[in-house]
C-alpha positions as CSV (number, residue, x, y, z in Angstrom):
1,X,0.0,0.0,0.0
2,X,1.0,3.7,-0.5
3,X,0.8,6.1,2.4
4,X,1.4,9.8,2.7
5,X,2.3,10.9,6.2
6,X,2.1,14.6,7.3
7,X,3.9,15.6,10.4
8,X,6.5,12.9,9.7
9,X,9.2,14.5,12.0
10,X,6.7,15.0,14.9
11,X,5.8,13.1,18.0
12,X,3.4,10.7,16.4
13,X,4.3,10.9,12.7
14,X,8.0,9.8,13.1
15,X,6.9,6.6,15.0
16,X,4.2,5.9,12.4
17,X,6.7,6.2,9.5
18,X,9.0,3.8,11.2
19,X,6.2,1.3,12.0
20,X,5.0,1.4,8.3
21,X,8.6,1.1,7.1
22,X,9.0,-2.2,9.0
23,X,6.0,-3.5,7.1
24,X,7.7,-2.7,3.7
25,X,5.0,-0.2,2.8
26,X,5.6,2.6,0.3
27,X,5.7,5.9,2.2
28,X,5.7,9.5,1.1
29,X,6.5,12.0,4.0
30,X,5.7,15.7,3.9
31,X,8.5,17.8,5.4
32,X,9.3,21.6,5.5
33,X,12.9,20.6,5.5
34,X,13.7,17.3,3.8
35,X,17.2,17.4,5.2
36,X,16.0,17.5,8.8
37,X,15.7,13.8,9.3
38,X,16.6,10.5,7.6
39,X,14.3,7.5,7.3
40,X,14.9,3.9,6.6
41,X,12.8,1.8,4.2
42,X,10.9,2.9,1.0
43,X,10.4,6.5,2.0
44,X,10.1,9.4,-0.4
45,X,10.5,12.9,0.9
46,X,8.3,15.8,-0.3
47,X,9.0,19.4,0.6
48,X,5.9,21.3,1.8
49,X,3.8,22.2,4.7
50,X,0.1,21.9,5.7
51,X,-0.7,25.6,5.1
52,X,-0.2,25.3,1.3
53,X,-1.7,22.0,0.0
54,X,-1.5,23.2,-3.6
55,X,2.3,22.9,-3.6
56,X,2.3,19.2,-2.9
57,X,-1.1,18.1,-4.2
58,X,0.6,16.0,-7.0
59,X,2.1,13.8,-4.3
60,X,-1.4,12.5,-3.5
61,X,-1.6,10.5,-6.7
62,X,-1.8,6.8,-6.1
63,X,-1.9,7.3,-2.3
64,X,-4.1,4.7,-0.5
65,X,-4.0,6.2,3.0
66,X,-3.3,9.8,4.1
67,X,-2.3,10.5,7.8
68,X,-3.3,14.1,8.3
69,X,-2.5,16.4,11.2
70,X,-5.3,18.9,11.8
71,X,-3.7,22.3,12.6
72,X,-4.8,25.9,13.0
73,X,-3.0,26.9,9.7
74,X,-4.0,23.8,7.8
75,X,-5.2,24.4,4.3
76,X,-8.7,22.8,3.9
77,X,-8.1,22.5,0.2
78,X,-6.1,19.3,0.9
79,X,-9.5,17.6,1.2
80,X,-10.5,18.6,-2.3
81,X,-7.2,17.5,-3.7
82,X,-7.3,14.2,-1.9
83,X,-10.7,13.5,-3.4
84,X,-9.5,14.5,-6.9
85,X,-6.5,12.1,-6.4
86,X,-8.9,9.3,-5.3
87,X,-7.2,8.9,-1.9
88,X,-9.0,5.9,-0.4
89,X,-8.8,6.8,3.3
90,X,-7.8,9.8,5.5
91,X,-6.8,9.2,9.1
92,X,-6.9,12.6,10.8
93,X,-5.3,13.5,14.2
94,X,-7.1,16.2,16.0
95,X,-6.3,18.2,19.2
96,X,-9.9,18.6,19.9
97,X,-10.4,21.9,18.1
98,X,-12.6,21.8,15.0
99,X,-10.4,23.5,12.4
100,X,-11.7,24.2,8.9
101,X,-9.9,21.2,7.4
102,X,-11.9,18.9,9.7
103,X,-15.1,20.5,8.7
104,X,-14.1,20.1,5.0
105,X,-13.4,16.4,5.7
106,X,-16.8,15.7,7.2
107,X,-18.5,17.4,4.3
108,X,-16.6,15.4,1.7
109,X,-17.4,11.9,0.3
110,X,-14.0,10.6,1.4
111,X,-13.5,7.7,3.9
112,X,-12.1,9.1,7.1
113,X,-11.2,8.1,10.6
114,X,-10.8,10.7,13.4
115,X,-8.3,10.2,16.2
116,X,-8.9,12.3,19.4
117,X,-6.1,11.6,21.9
118,X,-5.9,13.2,25.4
119,X,-2.7,15.0,26.5
120,X,0.5,13.3,25.2
121,X,3.0,12.0,27.8
122,X,5.8,13.6,25.8
123,X,4.4,17.1,26.8
124,X,6.1,16.3,30.1
125,X,9.4,17.3,28.4
126,X,8.1,20.8,27.7
127,X,7.5,21.6,31.3
128,X,10.1,19.6,33.2
129,X,12.9,18.4,31.2
130,X,15.2,21.4,31.7
131,X,14.4,21.9,35.4
132,X,14.9,18.3,36.3
133,X,18.2,18.0,34.3
134,X,19.7,21.2,35.9
135,X,18.0,21.5,39.3
136,X,16.3,18.2,40.1
137,X,13.1,20.2,40.4
138,X,9.7,19.9,38.8
139,X,7.2,22.7,39.1
140,X,3.4,22.4,38.9
141,X,0.5,24.5,40.1
142,X,-1.9,21.6,40.5
143,X,0.0,18.5,41.8
144,X,-3.1,16.4,42.1
145,X,-4.9,17.2,38.8
146,X,-6.1,14.0,37.3
147,X,-5.2,13.0,33.7
148,X,-5.1,9.8,31.6
149,X,-2.1,10.8,29.5
150,X,-1.3,8.7,26.5
151,X,2.0,7.5,25.1
152,X,2.8,8.8,21.6
153,X,3.6,5.2,20.4
154,X,0.1,4.1,21.3
155,X,-1.3,6.8,19.1
156,X,1.0,5.9,16.2
157,X,0.0,2.2,16.5
158,X,-3.6,3.0,16.4
159,X,-3.0,5.2,13.4
160,X,-1.2,2.3,11.8
161,X,-4.0,-0.1,12.4
162,X,-6.7,2.1,11.0
163,X,-4.7,3.1,7.9
164,X,-3.8,-0.5,7.1
165,X,-7.1,-2.2,7.8
166,X,-10.7,-1.8,6.6
167,X,-13.6,-1.3,8.9
168,X,-12.7,2.0,10.5
169,X,-14.3,4.3,7.9
170,X,-16.4,7.2,9.2
171,X,-15.5,6.4,12.8
172,X,-14.1,8.6,15.6
173,X,-11.8,7.1,18.3
174,X,-11.0,8.7,21.6
175,X,-7.6,7.6,22.9
176,X,-6.4,7.6,26.5
177,X,-3.6,5.9,28.5
178,X,-4.4,2.9,30.6
179,X,-4.4,4.8,34.0
180,X,-5.2,7.9,35.8
181,X,-2.1,9.8,36.9
182,X,-1.3,13.2,38.5
183,X,1.8,15.5,38.3
184,X,2.7,14.2,41.7
185,X,2.7,10.6,40.6
186,X,4.5,11.4,37.3
187,X,7.3,13.2,39.2
188,X,7.8,10.1,41.3
189,X,7.9,7.9,38.2
190,X,10.6,10.1,36.6
191,X,12.6,10.1,39.9
192,X,12.5,6.3,39.9
193,X,13.5,6.2,36.2
194,X,16.5,8.3,36.6
195,X,17.5,7.0,40.1
196,X,17.7,10.5,41.5
197,X,15.3,12.4,43.8
198,X,13.2,15.1,42.1
199,X,11.7,17.8,44.3
200,X,8.2,18.9,43.5
201,X,7.6,22.7,43.8
202,X,4.0,23.8,43.9
203,X,3.5,27.0,42.0
204,X,0.9,29.7,42.3
205,X,-1.3,30.3,39.3
206,X,0.6,33.5,38.7
207,X,4.0,31.8,38.7
208,X,2.6,29.0,36.4
209,X,1.3,31.7,33.9
210,X,4.6,33.4,33.8
211,X,6.4,30.1,33.2
212,X,4.0,29.2,30.3
213,X,4.5,32.6,28.8
214,X,8.2,32.1,28.9
215,X,7.7,29.0,27.0
216,X,5.9,30.9,24.2
217,X,2.3,29.9,25.0
218,X,-0.4,32.2,23.7
219,X,-2.7,33.9,26.2
220,X,-5.5,31.6,25.2
221,X,-3.4,28.5,25.6
222,X,-2.2,29.7,29.1
223,X,-5.8,30.1,30.1
224,X,-6.7,26.7,28.8
225,X,-3.7,25.1,30.5
226,X,-4.6,26.6,33.9
227,X,-8.3,26.0,33.7
228,X,-8.0,22.4,32.3
229,X,-5.7,21.4,35.2
230,X,-7.6,23.4,37.9
231,X,-10.9,21.9,36.9
232,X,-10.2,18.8,34.7
233,X,-13.1,17.7,32.4
234,X,-14.0,14.0,32.8
235,X,-12.8,13.1,29.3
236,X,-9.3,14.1,30.4
237,X,-9.0,11.5,33.1
238,X,-11.6,8.8,32.0
239,X,-9.7,5.8,31.0
240,X,-10.9,4.2,27.8
241,X,-10.1,0.7,26.4
242,X,-9.7,2.0,22.8
243,X,-5.9,1.3,22.5
244,X,-6.4,-2.2,23.7
245,X,-9.3,-2.9,21.4
246,X,-7.6,-1.6,18.3
247,X,-4.0,-2.7,18.8
248,X,-4.5,-5.9,20.9
249,X,-2.3,-4.6,23.8
250,X,-3.0,-2.4,26.8
251,X,-2.0,1.3,26.5
252,X,1.5,1.9,27.8
253,X,2.0,3.4,31.3
254,X,3.7,6.6,32.3
255,X,6.2,4.6,34.1
256,X,7.2,2.9,30.9
257,X,7.4,6.3,29.2
258,X,9.6,7.7,32.0
259,X,12.0,4.8,31.7
260,X,12.2,5.2,27.9
261,X,13.0,8.9,28.3
262,X,15.2,8.8,31.4
263,X,18.2,10.1,29.4
264,X,16.1,13.3,28.6
265,X,16.1,14.2,32.3
266,X,19.8,13.5,33.1
């Protein structure tokens, strides 16, 4: 089969490309900078980005499955171009915001599958990697906020299953990890993985807002980060069996993720 993967250098896309390569599939990867990363297997690089689908629409010819990231700047014309190229199936990864590309996909006659994961475990690196590496400290304003964070490899495996197998057309899948965790428990898991103590520092909301601003978060994203942790919605911590049902194995734990990423915190 022939697949086109957007976001191929990202958290999920890179794993998905490697998984498909091991199955000897033919893969086209969309990259802003084709020199950024090397891939093994039968992988063809195409230069382009999601904001200008016209520039790479010819790459959709003879594509069976398209893995599509839904982003704020995504060009909804990609749906029209995919239909014109007779793409058989689009698997779209959403952050939960209904962008114009998603709306265009629903209105099209294409076969689609939507993936809605909760927060990625890898986001932990954004907030704690540097402070744990340099100070053995992890800061959080809400240490007991519940979440069912998901391992990025589980998302990639689900995407692989629905791309390579029939029966998932016009379905939406909500993806979570296998357990409820909190920042307090995640800090403990990282400390155990790196065999070093990590001090938890509880921030005020104002301190957290200042930190998030320093990380480049927009005001709207800062508000969301604070509110979603202060008052988590049930979908954020309700554990679902979707990963097990689709892949045949339980979702990975945060403890496993921490062991895999121990070197990032040392």
